[in-house]
MOPAC internal coordinates of N, CA, C and O (Angstrom, degrees):
PM7 1SCF
backbone

  N    0.0000 0     0.00 0     0.00 0    0    0    0
  C    1.4514 1     0.00 0     0.00 0    1    0    0
  C    1.5233 1   109.95 1     0.00 0    2    1    0
  O    1.2310 1   120.30 1  -147.42 1    3    2    1
  N    1.3034 1   117.03 1    32.58 1    3    2    1
  C    1.4562 1   121.05 1   179.93 1    5    3    2
  C    1.5187 1   109.93 1  -114.71 1    6    5    3
  O    1.2310 1   121.50 1    29.96 1    7    6    5
  N    1.3210 1   114.74 1  -150.04 1    7    6    5
  C    1.4535 1   120.08 1   179.54 1    9    7    6
  C    1.5282 1   111.75 1   -91.15 1   10    9    7
  O    1.2310 1   120.13 1  -160.82 1   11   10    9
  N    1.3445 1   117.35 1    19.18 1   11   10    9
  C    1.4506 1   119.80 1   178.31 1   13   11   10
  C    1.5253 1   111.78 1   -77.97 1   14   13   11
  O    1.2310 1   120.27 1   163.67 1   15   14   13
  N    1.3046 1   117.08 1   -16.33 1   15   14   13
  C    1.4556 1   122.04 1   178.88 1   17   15   14
  C    1.5337 1   109.03 1   -86.20 1   18   17   15
  O    1.2310 1   119.46 1   -53.82 1   19   18   17
  N    1.3315 1   118.64 1   126.18 1   19   18   17
  C    1.4798 1   120.11 1  -179.36 1   21   19   18
  C    1.5270 1   113.80 1   -60.21 1   22   21   19
  O    1.2310 1   120.34 1   152.42 1   23   22   21
  N    1.3280 1   116.96 1   -27.58 1   23   22   21
  C    1.4684 1   119.85 1   178.89 1   25   23   22
  C    1.5238 1   109.84 1   -67.04 1   26   25   23
  O    1.2310 1   119.99 1   141.82 1   27   26   25
  N    1.3276 1   117.62 1   -38.18 1   27   26   25
  C    1.4626 1   120.52 1   178.58 1   29   27   26
  C    1.5214 1   110.93 1   -66.00 1   30   29   27
  O    1.2310 1   120.35 1   138.84 1   31   30   29
  N    1.3313 1   116.93 1   -41.16 1   31   30   29
  C    1.4629 1   120.98 1   178.79 1   33   31   30
  C    1.5212 1   110.02 1   -64.40 1   34   33   31
  O    1.2310 1   120.11 1   137.58 1   35   34   33
  N    1.3288 1   117.39 1   -42.42 1   35   34   33
  C    1.4626 1   121.76 1   178.54 1   37   35   34
  C    1.5251 1   110.79 1   -63.05 1   38   37   35
  O    1.2310 1   120.34 1   137.41 1   39   38   37
  N    1.3252 1   116.95 1   -42.59 1   39   38   37
  C    1.4637 1   120.91 1   178.58 1   41   39   38
  C    1.5281 1   110.83 1   -63.41 1   42   41   39
  O    1.2310 1   120.51 1   138.45 1   43   42   41
  N    1.3314 1   116.63 1   -41.55 1   43   42   41
  C    1.4637 1   120.57 1   177.74 1   45   43   42
  C    1.5270 1   111.30 1   -62.86 1   46   45   43
  O    1.2310 1   119.93 1   137.39 1   47   46   45
  N    1.3371 1   117.75 1   -42.61 1   47   46   45
  C    1.4638 1   120.90 1   178.69 1   49   47   46
  C    1.5270 1   112.01 1   -64.73 1   50   49   47
  O    1.2310 1   120.32 1   142.61 1   51   50   49
  N    1.3108 1   116.99 1   -37.39 1   51   50   49
  C    1.4721 1   120.33 1   178.53 1   53   51   50
  C    1.5252 1   110.16 1   -66.22 1   54   53   51
  O    1.2310 1   120.40 1   137.81 1   55   54   53
  N    1.3282 1   116.84 1   -42.19 1   55   54   53
  C    1.4729 1   119.96 1   178.69 1   57   55   54
  C    1.5277 1   110.11 1   -64.55 1   58   57   55
  O    1.2310 1   119.98 1   136.83 1   59   58   57
  N    1.3319 1   117.65 1   -43.17 1   59   58   57
  C    1.4667 1   120.48 1   177.84 1   61   59   58
  C    1.5197 1   111.35 1   -61.39 1   62   61   59
  O    1.2310 1   120.28 1   138.98 1   63   62   61
  N    1.3178 1   117.07 1   -41.02 1   63   62   61
  C    1.4631 1   120.95 1   178.98 1   65   63   62
  C    1.5148 1   111.06 1   -63.80 1   66   65   63
  O    1.2310 1   120.25 1   139.04 1   67   66   65
  N    1.3239 1   117.12 1   -40.96 1   67   66   65
  C    1.4648 1   120.24 1   179.31 1   69   67   66
  C    1.5326 1   111.82 1   -69.09 1   70   69   67
  O    1.2310 1   120.21 1   142.98 1   71   70   69
  N    1.3206 1   117.20 1   -37.02 1   71   70   69
  C    1.4646 1   119.95 1  -176.38 1   73   71   70
  C    1.5256 1   111.49 1   -76.59 1   74   73   71
  O    1.2310 1   120.59 1   133.36 1   75   74   73
  N    1.3380 1   116.47 1   -46.64 1   75   74   73
  C    1.4604 1   119.18 1  -172.78 1   77   75   74
  C    1.5176 1   113.67 1   -99.59 1   78   77   75
  O    1.2310 1   118.83 1   156.99 1   79   78   77
  N    1.2921 1   119.83 1   -23.01 1   79   78   77
  C    1.4543 1   122.01 1  -179.19 1   81   79   78
  C    1.5162 1   112.29 1    88.09 1   82   81   79
  O    1.2310 1   121.13 1   -19.10 1   83   82   81
  N    1.3188 1   115.45 1   160.90 1   83   82   81
  C    1.4666 1   121.70 1  -174.57 1   85   83   82
  C    1.5291 1   112.07 1   -70.42 1   86   85   83
  O    1.2310 1   119.54 1   151.16 1   87   86   85
  N    1.3070 1   118.48 1   -28.84 1   87   86   85
  C    1.4709 1   120.54 1  -178.82 1   89   87   86
  C    1.5210 1   111.92 1   -73.91 1   90   89   87
  O    1.2310 1   120.28 1   143.56 1   91   90   89
  N    1.2924 1   117.08 1   -36.44 1   91   90   89
  C    1.4646 1   121.75 1  -172.19 1   93   91   90
  C    1.5243 1   112.75 1   -80.85 1   94   93   91
  O    1.2310 1   119.44 1   151.42 1   95   94   93
  N    1.3342 1   118.68 1   -28.58 1   95   94   93
  C    1.4616 1   121.08 1  -175.61 1   97   95   94
  C    1.5300 1   113.61 1   -61.18 1   98   97   95
  O    1.2310 1   118.23 1   133.51 1   99   98   97
  N    1.3443 1   120.97 1   -46.49 1   99   98   97
  C    1.4688 1   118.96 1   177.96 1  101   99   98
  C    1.5291 1   112.85 1   -62.20 1  102  101   99
  O    1.2310 1   120.15 1   143.13 1  103  102  101
  N    1.3217 1   117.32 1   -36.87 1  103  102  101
  C    1.4625 1   120.80 1   177.79 1  105  103  102
  C    1.5230 1   110.54 1   -63.57 1  106  105  103
  O    1.2310 1   120.21 1   138.20 1  107  106  105
  N    1.3248 1   117.20 1   -41.80 1  107  106  105
  C    1.4498 1   121.01 1   179.63 1  109  107  106
  C    1.5253 1   110.63 1   -66.01 1  110  109  107
  O    1.2310 1   119.98 1   139.89 1  111  110  109
  N    1.3194 1   117.64 1   -40.11 1  111  110  109
  C    1.4570 1   121.35 1   178.31 1  113  111  110
  C    1.5142 1   111.76 1   -63.86 1  114  113  111
  O    1.2310 1   120.84 1   137.45 1  115  114  113
  N    1.3380 1   116.01 1   -42.55 1  115  114  113
  C    1.4609 1   120.63 1   178.23 1  117  115  114
  C    1.5302 1   111.41 1   -62.27 1  118  117  115
  O    1.2310 1   120.69 1   132.91 1  119  118  117
  N    1.3207 1   116.29 1   -47.09 1  119  118  117
  C    1.4653 1   119.30 1  -178.56 1  121  119  118
  C    1.5296 1   111.10 1   -67.19 1  122  121  119
  O    1.2310 1   119.99 1   144.74 1  123  122  121
  N    1.3227 1   117.63 1   -35.26 1  123  122  121
  C    1.4592 1   120.81 1   176.74 1  125  123  122
  C    1.5261 1   110.47 1   -65.66 1  126  125  123
  O    1.2310 1   120.10 1   137.37 1  127  126  125
  N    1.3199 1   117.42 1   -42.63 1  127  126  125
  C    1.4611 1   121.66 1   177.98 1  129  127  126
  C    1.5179 1   112.17 1   -63.45 1  130  129  127
  O    1.2310 1   120.31 1   137.65 1  131  130  129
  N    1.3376 1   117.02 1   -42.35 1  131  130  129
  C    1.4640 1   120.78 1   178.15 1  133  131  130
  C    1.5221 1   110.94 1   -64.43 1  134  133  131
  O    1.2310 1   120.47 1   140.93 1  135  134  133
  N    1.3190 1   116.71 1   -39.07 1  135  134  133
  C    1.4590 1   120.59 1   178.43 1  137  135  134
  C    1.5178 1   111.76 1   -65.34 1  138  137  135
  O    1.2310 1   120.66 1   136.78 1  139  138  137
  N    1.3325 1   116.35 1   -43.22 1  139  138  137
  C    1.4658 1   120.25 1   178.46 1  141  139  138
  C    1.5269 1   111.00 1   -65.31 1  142  141  139
  O    1.2310 1   120.46 1   140.48 1  143  142  141
  N    1.3289 1   116.72 1   -39.52 1  143  142  141
  C    1.4582 1   121.23 1   178.49 1  145  143  142
  C    1.5261 1   110.70 1   -62.97 1  146  145  143
  O    1.2310 1   120.85 1   135.43 1  147  146  145
  N    1.3183 1   115.99 1   -44.57 1  147  146  145
  C    1.4637 1   120.71 1   178.40 1  149  147  146
  C    1.5231 1   111.78 1   -63.94 1  150  149  147
  O    1.2310 1   120.49 1   141.66 1  151  150  149
  N    1.3343 1   116.68 1   -38.34 1  151  150  149
  C    1.4563 1   120.79 1   178.68 1  153  151  150
  C    1.5199 1   110.66 1   -65.69 1  154  153  151
  O    1.2310 1   120.37 1   136.33 1  155  154  153
  N    1.3262 1   116.89 1   -43.67 1  155  154  153
  C    1.4651 1   120.57 1   178.80 1  157  155  154
  C    1.5277 1   111.13 1   -63.70 1  158  157  155
  O    1.2310 1   120.21 1   139.41 1  159  158  157
  N    1.3367 1   117.19 1   -40.59 1  159  158  157
  C    1.4617 1   120.89 1   178.45 1  161  159  158
  C    1.5202 1   111.23 1   -64.05 1  162  161  159
  O    1.2310 1   120.32 1   141.43 1  163  162  161
  N    1.3257 1   117.00 1   -38.57 1  163  162  161
  C    1.4613 1   119.30 1  -179.85 1  165  163  162
  C    1.5247 1   110.99 1   -70.26 1  166  165  163
  O    1.2310 1   119.74 1   147.06 1  167  166  165
  N    1.3312 1   118.10 1   -32.94 1  167  166  165
  C    1.4552 1   120.53 1   177.49 1  169  167  166
  C    1.5254 1   112.02 1   -71.44 1  170  169  167
  O    1.2310 1   120.64 1   140.60 1  171  170  169
  N    1.3340 1   116.39 1   -39.40 1  171  170  169
  C    1.4578 1   119.51 1  -177.41 1  173  171  170
  C    1.5285 1   112.10 1   -80.30 1  174  173  171
  O    1.2310 1   119.97 1   163.78 1  175  174  173
  N    1.3215 1   117.66 1   -16.22 1  175  174  173
  C    1.4533 1   121.46 1   177.64 1  177  175  174
  C    1.5152 1   113.34 1    83.92 1  178  177  175
  O    1.2310 1   119.86 1  -168.74 1  179  178  177
  N    1.3221 1   117.86 1    11.26 1  179  178  177
  C    1.4631 1   120.42 1   178.04 1  181  179  178
  C    1.5166 1   109.76 1   -69.01 1  182  181  179
  O    1.2310 1   121.28 1   -33.67 1  183  182  181
  N    1.2964 1   115.15 1   146.33 1  183  182  181
  C    1.4491 1   120.23 1   178.11 1  185  183  182
  C    1.5197 1   109.25 1   -81.13 1  186  185  183
  O    1.2310 1   120.67 1   -48.01 1  187  186  185
  N    1.2990 1   116.33 1   131.99 1  187  186  185
  C    1.4612 1   119.43 1   178.35 1  189  187  186
  C    1.5227 1   110.80 1   -73.54 1  190  189  187
  O    1.2310 1   120.65 1   162.87 1  191  190  189
  N    1.3203 1   116.36 1   -17.13 1  191  190  189
  C    1.4628 1   119.05 1   179.17 1  193  191  190
  C    1.5192 1   110.67 1   -68.09 1  194  193  191
  O    1.2310 1   120.05 1   145.53 1  195  194  193
  N    1.3200 1   117.51 1   -34.47 1  195  194  193
  C    1.4650 1   120.49 1   179.35 1  197  195  194
  C    1.5179 1   110.35 1   -66.63 1  198  197  195
  O    1.2310 1   120.27 1   140.49 1  199  198  197
  N    1.3326 1   117.09 1   -39.51 1  199  198  197
  C    1.4631 1   119.46 1   179.50 1  201  199  198
  C    1.5253 1   110.94 1   -72.79 1  202  201  199
  O    1.2310 1   120.22 1   149.01 1  203  202  201
  N    1.3323 1   117.19 1   -30.99 1  203  202  201
  C    1.4633 1   119.86 1   177.68 1  205  203  202
  C    1.5226 1   111.53 1   -70.69 1  206  205  203
  O    1.2310 1   120.30 1   145.37 1  207  206  205
  N    1.3234 1   117.03 1   -34.63 1  207  206  205
  C    1.4593 1   120.26 1   179.97 1  209  207  206
  C    1.5233 1   110.79 1   -69.19 1  210  209  207
  O    1.2310 1   120.34 1   147.53 1  211  210  209
  N    1.3276 1   116.96 1   -32.47 1  211  210  209
  C    1.4575 1   120.69 1  -179.16 1  213  211  210
  C    1.5243 1   111.35 1   -78.34 1  214  213  211
  O    1.2310 1   119.93 1   151.02 1  215  214  213
  N    1.3103 1   117.73 1   -28.98 1  215  214  213
  C    1.4633 1   121.60 1  -177.61 1  217  215  214
  C    1.5259 1   109.81 1   -79.04 1  218  217  215
  O    1.2310 1   120.18 1   -37.27 1  219  218  217
  N    1.3346 1   117.26 1   142.73 1  219  218  217
  C    1.4655 1   119.22 1   176.86 1  221  219  218
  C    1.5291 1   110.29 1   -69.17 1  222  221  219
  O    1.2310 1   121.43 1   -31.11 1  223  222  221
  N    1.3007 1   114.88 1   148.89 1  223  222  221
  C    1.4586 1   120.39 1  -179.70 1  225  223  222
  C    1.5213 1   109.70 1   -68.95 1  226  225  223
  O    1.2310 1   120.79 1   -46.06 1  227  226  225
  N    1.3147 1   116.10 1   133.94 1  227  226  225
  C    1.4545 1   120.83 1   178.69 1  229  227  226
  C    1.5206 1   108.58 1   -89.12 1  230  229  227
  O    1.2310 1   121.48 1   -44.42 1  231  230  229
  N    1.3143 1   114.78 1   135.58 1  231  230  229
  C    1.4538 1   119.09 1   177.52 1  233  231  230
  C    1.5171 1   108.25 1  -100.37 1  234  233  231
  O    1.2310 1   121.02 1   -40.03 1  235  234  233
  N    1.2996 1   115.65 1   139.97 1  235  234  233
  C    1.4508 1   119.90 1   177.04 1  237  235  234
  C    1.5099 1   108.33 1   -99.41 1  238  237  235
  O    1.2310 1   121.60 1   -37.16 1  239  238  237
  N    1.2974 1   114.54 1   142.84 1  239  238  237
  C    1.4533 1   119.52 1   178.70 1  241  239  238
  C    1.5248 1   108.59 1   -79.04 1  242  241  239
  O    1.2310 1   120.72 1   -40.77 1  243  242  241
  N    1.3186 1   116.23 1   139.23 1  243  242  241
  C    1.4637 1   117.90 1   178.43 1  245  243  242
  C    1.5202 1   110.77 1   -67.53 1  246  245  243
  O    1.2310 1   121.29 1   -28.87 1  247  246  245
  N    1.3030 1   115.15 1   151.13 1  247  246  245
  C    1.4562 1   120.14 1   178.21 1  249  247  246
  C    1.5269 1   108.98 1   -65.76 1  250  249  247
  O    1.2310 1   120.14 1   -32.77 1  251  250  249
  N    1.3242 1   117.35 1   147.23 1  251  250  249
  C    1.4599 1   118.64 1   179.25 1  253  251  250
  C    1.5227 1   110.71 1   -61.40 1  254  253  251
  O    1.2310 1   121.70 1   -40.57 1  255  254  253
  N    1.2992 1   114.35 1   139.43 1  255  254  253
  C    1.4620 1   120.29 1  -178.12 1  257  255  254
  C    1.5213 1   110.06 1   -69.93 1  258  257  255
  O    1.2310 1   121.26 1   -35.52 1  259  258  257
  N    1.3032 1   115.20 1   144.48 1  259  258  257
  C    1.4536 1   118.91 1   176.39 1  261  259  258
  C    1.5212 1   108.68 1   -78.70 1  262  261  259
  O    1.2310 1   121.22 1   -30.72 1  263  262  261
  N    1.2773 1   115.27 1   149.28 1  263  262  261
  C    1.4598 1   120.74 1  -177.83 1  265  263  262
  C    1.5230 1   108.41 1   -87.61 1  266  265  263
  O    1.2310 1   121.10 1   -54.69 1  267  266  265
  N    1.3110 1   115.49 1   125.31 1  267  266  265
  C    1.4602 1   120.26 1   178.46 1  269  267  266
  C    1.5259 1   108.62 1   -78.82 1  270  269  267
  O    1.2310 1   120.89 1   -48.65 1  271  270  269
  N    1.3076 1   115.90 1   131.35 1  271  270  269
  C    1.4579 1   121.23 1   179.26 1  273  271  270
  C    1.5146 1   109.78 1   -95.04 1  274  273  271
  O    1.2310 1   121.09 1   -36.39 1  275  274  273
  N    1.3181 1   115.51 1   143.61 1  275  274  273
  C    1.4558 1   118.86 1   175.20 1  277  275  274
  C    1.5320 1   108.31 1   -73.75 1  278  277  275
  O    1.2310 1   120.67 1   -10.28 1  279  278  277
  N    1.3156 1   116.32 1   169.72 1  279  278  277
  C    1.4649 1   121.29 1  -177.76 1  281  279  278
  C    1.5226 1   110.65 1   -61.10 1  282  281  279
  O    1.2310 1   120.08 1   138.54 1  283  282  281
  N    1.3271 1   117.46 1   -41.46 1  283  282  281
  C    1.4614 1   119.51 1  -179.32 1  285  283  282
  C    1.5280 1   111.07 1   -67.78 1  286  285  283
  O    1.2310 1   119.93 1   143.48 1  287  286  285
  N    1.3299 1   117.73 1   -36.52 1  287  286  285
  C    1.4562 1   120.39 1   178.30 1  289  287  286
  C    1.5262 1   110.82 1   -68.41 1  290  289  287
  O    1.2310 1   120.49 1   145.49 1  291  290  289
  N    1.3349 1   116.67 1   -34.51 1  291  290  289
  C    1.4487 1   120.11 1   178.08 1  293  291  290
  C    1.5256 1   110.35 1   -67.03 1  294  293  291
  O    1.2310 1   120.71 1   141.49 1  295  294  293
  N    1.3308 1   116.25 1   -38.51 1  295  294  293
  C    1.4683 1   119.97 1   178.25 1  297  295  294
  C    1.5153 1   110.81 1   -64.40 1  298  297  295
  O    1.2310 1   120.56 1   136.54 1  299  298  297
  N    1.3447 1   116.54 1   -43.46 1  299  298  297
  C    1.4625 1   120.54 1  -179.82 1  301  299  298
  C    1.5245 1   109.51 1   -63.34 1  302  301  299
  O    1.2310 1   120.35 1   136.56 1  303  302  301
  N    1.3315 1   116.93 1   -43.44 1  303  302  301
  C    1.4552 1   120.53 1   179.34 1  305  303  302
  C    1.5256 1   110.50 1   -65.48 1  306  305  303
  O    1.2310 1   120.13 1   140.40 1  307  306  305
  N    1.3122 1   117.36 1   -39.60 1  307  306  305
  C    1.4612 1   121.29 1   178.79 1  309  307  306
  C    1.5195 1   111.52 1   -66.49 1  310  309  307
  O    1.2310 1   120.46 1   139.40 1  311  310  309
  N    1.3454 1   116.72 1   -40.60 1  311  310  309
  C    1.4619 1   120.67 1   178.16 1  313  311  310
  C    1.5237 1   110.80 1   -64.67 1  314  313  311
  O    1.2310 1   120.32 1   139.42 1  315  314  313
  N    1.3145 1   116.99 1   -40.58 1  315  314  313
  C    1.4692 1   120.20 1  -179.95 1  317  315  314
  C    1.5220 1   110.19 1   -64.89 1  318  317  315
  O    1.2310 1   120.16 1   140.23 1  319  318  317
  N    1.3349 1   117.30 1   -39.77 1  319  318  317
  C    1.4588 1   120.60 1   178.98 1  321  319  318
  C    1.5238 1   110.69 1   -67.87 1  322  321  319
  O    1.2310 1   120.26 1   142.07 1  323  322  321
  N    1.3320 1   117.11 1   -37.93 1  323  322  321
  C    1.4533 1   120.92 1   179.78 1  325  323  322
  C    1.5161 1   110.47 1   -66.79 1  326  325  323
  O    1.2310 1   120.41 1   137.55 1  327  326  325
  N    1.3377 1   116.82 1   -42.45 1  327  326  325
  C    1.4611 1   120.21 1  -179.97 1  329  327  326
  C    1.5194 1   111.47 1   -70.15 1  330  329  327
  O    1.2310 1   119.83 1   149.32 1  331  330  329
  N    1.3093 1   117.94 1   -30.68 1  331  330  329
  C    1.4574 1   120.43 1   179.47 1  333  331  330
  C    1.5184 1   111.75 1   -70.19 1  334  333  331
  O    1.2310 1   120.44 1   149.47 1  335  334  333
  N    1.3407 1   116.77 1   -30.53 1  335  334  333
  C    1.4641 1   120.55 1  -178.48 1  337  335  334
  C    1.5213 1   112.40 1   -93.35 1  338  337  335
  O    1.2310 1   119.99 1   173.05 1  339  338  337
  N    1.3250 1   117.63 1    -6.95 1  339  338  337
  C    1.4579 1   120.73 1  -177.81 1  341  339  338
  C    1.5225 1   109.87 1   -71.95 1  342  341  339
  O    1.2310 1   120.21 1   -38.18 1  343  342  341
  N    1.3372 1   117.20 1   141.82 1  343  342  341
  C    1.4692 1   119.62 1   178.04 1  345  343  342
  C    1.5240 1   109.97 1   -70.10 1  346  345  343
  O    1.2310 1   121.27 1   -35.79 1  347  346  345
  N    1.3036 1   115.18 1   144.21 1  347  346  345
  C    1.4656 1   119.68 1  -179.24 1  349  347  346
  C    1.5148 1   109.44 1   -98.37 1  350  349  347
  O    1.2310 1   121.12 1   -34.43 1  351  350  349
  N    1.3106 1   115.47 1   145.57 1  351  350  349
  C    1.4634 1   121.25 1   178.56 1  353  351  350
  C    1.5196 1   108.62 1   -85.84 1  354  353  351
  O    1.2310 1   120.34 1   -48.10 1  355  354  353
  N    1.2992 1   116.95 1   131.90 1  355  354  353
  C    1.4696 1   120.42 1  -177.02 1  357  355  354
  C    1.4969 1   110.66 1   -91.93 1  358  357  355
  O    1.2310 1   120.10 1   180.00 1  359  358  357

């Protein structure tokens, strides 16, 4: 009466998919794996520096650049914001 039955495992996976969604499940699996790996390393006493030296350096992508607005575009945007916040006459 445990998770040894494939139908129970399938039902559990369907419920997880419905609750968390398809995008979130791989992220959760990755973070769970990293946590378990870190826990095992801390129990065995291995230095994380040795594993970091062996792993290739990860590069982060720069954030997308903001678009500079010309003076006329800034005025139009400012006017639209001013008119949106202006009180309307009933």
